[in-house]
N, C-alpha and C positions, 0 to 999 in steps of 0.2 A: 367839888375839889378833885377828887380821884379822876374825874374824866377829863380836866384841864390836865393832869400828869400825863394821862395815857396818851392824850392826844400832841402832847409836846415829845413824847419818847416816840411816837409813830414818825413824827416830823422830823426829828433829827436822825432817826434811821433812814427815813427816805433821803435826806440829804448825803447822807454818806454813800448810798447807792448811786445818787446820781454824780457826786464826785469821782467814784471810782468808775462809773461808765464813760466819763467825760476822759478821764486819764487814759484808760485803755484806748479809745479813740484816737487821741493825741499821739501816743506811740504808734498805733496802726499807720496812721498817716506820715508819721517820721519815716518808718520802714519803707513806705510806698515811694516815698520822695527820695529816698537814697536809691532805691533799687531803679527807680526811673533815670536818676542822673548817671549811673554806672551803664544803663543800657543805651543811653543816648551817647556816652563816652565810645562804647564798643562800636555802636552802629556808624560813628564818624571815623573811627578807624578803617573799618571795613570798606566805606566809601572811598577814602582815601588811597587804600590798597587797590581798590578794583580801578579807579581813574588811572593810577600808575601803569597796571596791567594793560590797559586799554591802551594807554600811550604809547608802551612799547611794542604791542601787538600792532598798532596803526604805525609805527616807525618801520617795523619789519617788513609788513605788507607794502609801503611805498617804496622800501629798496627793493624787493622784488619786483615790484612793477617797473621801477626805472631800470633794473637789470634786463628783464623780458623785453621792454620797450626797446632797449638798445639792440638786443640780438635781433628783434623783429627788423628794425630799421638798418641792421648792418646788411653789407652786400654778400648775397650767397651766389653759389655758382654749382653745376653738376662736375662730378668725378669726370678726370680726363679718361676718355676712351682707350687709352694704353693701358691703365690702371684697372680697368672694368676687364679688358680683354686678359691681361696677366692672371688676375684672380680667377677667371673662368678658364683659364688655361690649365691653373695648378689643379683646379678642382676637376678637372677631366682628366689630366694625366694621373690623378691619385685614384680616381674611379677605373681607369683601365689597367693600372698596375694590380689593383685589387683584384680585377677581372682574370688577369692573366695568372695571379696566383691561384685564384681558387680553381681555374683550368689545370694548373699544374698539380694540385691536390687531388683533382678528380682523375687525372692520368695515373698519378702513382698509385690511388687505390683501385683502380682498376687493373692495372698490372699485378698489384699484390693479390685482388680476388682471382685473377687467370691463375697466378702461381698457386695458390690454394686449390684451386680447381683441379690443376694439374697432378698436385701430390696426392689429393684424396682421392682421386678417381685413377690413378697409377697402380699398377700390380703389386707394389711393395706395400700399398695401403690395404689390399685386401689379403695379403698372405699373411696367415698366423705367424705369431711371434713367440715361438717356444723355447730359444734360448734364453736364460736369465739375463745374460748381457745383452742380446738382441732386444729382449723386451724392455729393459731400462733404458738403452741408449739405440733404438732402432733407427727408422727411416725418418721418424718425427724430429730428431734431433740432429740430422743431418743436411738441412735445407737453410740457405741464406735467402730471405724474402727481402723483398724491398731493392730499388735501384739504387737508393741513398735515401739519406735522412733517418727518421725514428725507426721506422721499421727494419732497416738494415742495422742499425745499431742493437737493437732488441733482438735481433737474431743471433749477433755476436754474442751478447749477453746470454742468452739462453743455451747456446752451446757450450761455452765455457763454464757455466753454472751447474749444468747437467754433467759435465765432465769430472770436475770437482767433487760433485755430489756423490759421484759412482767411485770415488777413490778407495773408501773404506771396502766395497765390495771388490774391487781388483785387488786390493792388499789381502783380502781373505784366497783369492784365489793362486796367489804366490807360494811356493814352498816353504815349509816351516824350518828348514835347516838349509845352509848353503848348497843351493844344487840348482838344476835346470829340469824343468818338467814340461814336455809339449804333448799335447793331446789334439785328435783330431777326430771329430764325430759329424755325423750327418743323420739327417731325419727326411721326411717328405719335403721339406721346404728349405733347407738350410745346409751346406758344408760350412764348417766354423773350425777353425785351428785357432787353438789358444797355447801360447808361448809364457811360460811364467819362471822365471828365476830369481835366486837370491845369491847376493854377494857380501863378504865381508872385505871392506875395503881398508886397506893401511893407510888411512889418512883421516884426517876430521873433516867433519859434515860440510864445513866451510870449502874445502878444498875440493870434495866431491861435488859439491853444487857448482863451484866455477867451473868445474872440468866439463860437466854436462851442459850447463849453460854454454860454454864456448865452443864446445862440439856441436852442439844444435845449430849457432850462428855459423860455423863453418860450414856445416852442411847446408844450409840456406843459400849461403853467399859464394859456395863453392863454383868455380868457373869450370863448367863441363860443357861438352858439344852440346846439350840441351838445356840451356840455362836456365835457371829458377827465377820466376817473376814474383815479386810483392805486389799484393793488392791491399788497398783501403788503410794506406799507411797512416794517412790524416785521421781518419776514423780511430784507429787501434792506438795510435801514439797519444793517448789522453790519459788523465788519472783514474778513468773509469777502468782501464785496461792495463796498464802499465807498460814498461819498455819491451818486456820479454814476450809480448804477444804478436804472433805473424799470421798472417794469411798468404800462403805462399803456394806454388806449385808451377809446371811447366805451361807454358804458352798454349799448349793444345791439348790438354788432358785435365783430368779432376785436380783439386786443390785441397789444401789442408789446412787446417786451423790448429794453430799451437800458442799454449799460455803456460804458465807457471805461478806458483803461490809457495813463497819461503817464508818460514817462520823459524825461531830459534828450535824447535822440536821437531820439526819435518819440513822437508820440502819436496814439493808436488810439480812435475813436468808431464803436462797431459796434452794429447794430439788426437785429433779426428779427422776422418776423411769427409769431405764435402760433397755431396751427391747432386746438389743442385742449387744452382747460384742464379738469380734472377738477374744480376748484372751482366751474365754471359749465358743466355738461353740456348745459344748456338752450340756450346761445348757438348759433345756426346757423353754424358756423365752416366757412368756404369751404378748399376744398382747392388753396390757392394758395401759391406761395413768395415771398416778398419778404426779401431780405438787403439791407443796405448799410453800407459803410465809409469812414470819413473819416480820411485818414491827414495828417499834419503832420511835415514835417521842416525842420530848420533849414538855410539856406545861407549866411548870414553873420549878422553881428551886427544887422542891418536887413533882412533878407528871409529868407522862407520859402518851401516849396512845399506846396502843398496837394493832395492827390488824393484823388478821390471815385469811388466804384463803388456802382450800384445796379442789382441783380438782381431782375427781376420773372419768374416763370414760371406759366403757368397750364394745366392739362390740356386737351387738346382735346377731351375727352368731356363738357365741362361742360355742364349743362343750359340750357334755351331760357331758364328764368327767369333764371338766374345771368348768362347773355350779355346778355340784354335789360337787366339791371340794370348790367351793365359798361358797356355802350355807351350807355345812356341812350336807350334805343328801346322802342317799344311791343312788348308780347310777340306781337302778331298779324305784327308786320313781320318779327321774327325767324323765327317759324315759317314765313314765306313764302320766306325765303331757301334757297337751296341750300347745299350743304355748302362748296362752294369760297367762294361769297359772304360766307358767315359766318366763314370762315378770313379771308378779305382783311379784311372788318370789325375783327376782333380783333387781326389784324396792324397796320393802321392807327392803332387806337385805342391800343395800346401804345406805337407810335412816338411820336404825339401826345402821350402822357402823358410820355415820357422827355424828350422835347423841352420841354414846358411846366417839368416839374419841373427841369430843370438851369436853365434860364433864370432862374426864379425863385429857386432856392436860392444861384446866384452873385449875383443882384442884391441879395438880402436880405444876405448875408455880407458884402460888401464896402460895403454902405451902411453897416452898423452897426460896420464895424471901427474907425473911429476913437474910438467910445466906450467902448472897452476896452483903452486905452494903459495907465491905470495900474492895479494890482492892485486890486480891490474886490470881495468876496465879493456885496455887496447891488447891483450895478451892474446885474446883469440885470433885478432889479425896478423901477430907474429906467426901464429901456429898455422894460420890458413897459407901464409906465405911458403911454408915448409910442407905442405901436403902436396903430394902428387898422385895423380890417377892411379898410381899401382898401389897406393896406400887403401884406398877404398874407403876413406873417411868423408 
């Protein structure tokens, strides 16, 4: 009996296991069927999308084939020979213009190098520069290089910038009180004359500045027997230089460069002699140094201070012809002098020149000062009409 019961229990247990296995197998089969259905649906969608893309691509390719076929079968012809010739002519003209521009640059550069070689190899380049003014503003600052273009503009900028840079040094050479001081010195290389002066002007600074500016223009435009010529007006009448910058001089002699800087606290008028000009190589330029500064400063609402410095320097080795021309003497007389006699004559000449120039400049300035009370850009022209040769202005 016990054996029968044990067998019955075993049979029931095995039946439950078989049912469990059958249930799990049925569930697994159901999941697989669902997943298979989803996969088939996705595959159908992908296939449908691929067919649509292939149709669009095929339609695009057909349209391109049609367009290219139309272009292929269209009538084509060569460009007219006139158009081809015109295009080639334009390219040839451009190449020729470029070639000419390069040749002009080569010529300008060659001329500039020749000018530099002449300056560096000249006697002034080998002379020691012992004077403090000569050392700061010697032969190097008195040359205008370049016939035109950037080299010439750079030379003007260099000359003016060095002049204004040396304003404080010129200021220090002037007397500390209202007076005039003239010094003439010489060494083994140069004879130099320095004329410094200080004046108290009974007028405000702006009136003194207008007077100086007007008299400078009168001096440039004054109708003499030997008229003054203006050079490089187009280059200088630009914002880089200003309306009061002039390159002027007689037609057969050395030229001068003049410029000004005006501010509420100080006005500076500067001038230098040009010893070499590449645009006029045939002019006999003397190896002389001539710089001048005029400085105006306000003292009060009704007074101002005027300081002037004029520096002249000539080499002691100048030729007899140049010495005779400078001293207004006959060449035979100069040749008969000994070296000390010629040196004394040059020193006396420079001293007298400084004295006369200071008297003349101060007299002219204070004479015409009342005429520039009111601002008027054309006032200097009215003054110019009243100046006669006897005035010496």
